[in-house]
N, C-alpha and C positions, 0 to 999 in steps of 0.2 A: 667903796673898795670891797671887793668880794674876797673873803678869806678861804681860799682853797688850799690844798696840801702844799704846793710849792711856795705860795706866799707866806703861809704860816711857818713852814720850815725855815725860810729865809729870815723871817723876823726873829725866830728863836735863835738861829745861829748868829745873827747880827747883835742881839742883846748879849749873848755869851761872849762874842768877840770883843765888844766894847768893854765889858766887865774885865775880861782877861787883859786887854791892853791897858786899862786903868790900873789894875793891880801891878802889872809889870812896870808901868811908867812911874808909879808912886814909889816903887822900891820897898813896899811894905813887907815883903817876904822874898825868899829866893825864887828866881825864875823857874828853876826846876820844880819847886814845890807848887807853884801856880799851875804849871803846865801838866804836871803828873797827878795832882790831887784836887786842886780847886776847880779847874776847868771841867774835868769829867763830872765832878759833883754838881756843878751848875747845870750841865746838860741833862743829867739824870733828874734833878729836881725840876727843871723846866719841862721835861717830858711828862713827869708825874702831874705837875700842876696843869699842863695843857690837857692831859687826858681827863682829869677831874673837872676842869672847866667845860670841856666839850660835853661830858656826861651830864653835868648840871644844866647846861644850856638845853640839851635834849629833854631833860626832865621838865624844865620850866616851859618849854615850847609845847609840851603835850598836856599841860595842866591848865 
């Protein structure tokens, strides 16, 4: 499987969607809290982790 931009974006969105659905399904916190605070935080963290992972992979590939 080749990870190009569309595949990577779809994987990130799928992971966040599964996490959001799990939190809403468990009833651990209010749905509005999950959708307005937790989901955007998961997306931002996922993008930061993805960026750092790509940069680390580039570094490892050139050494």
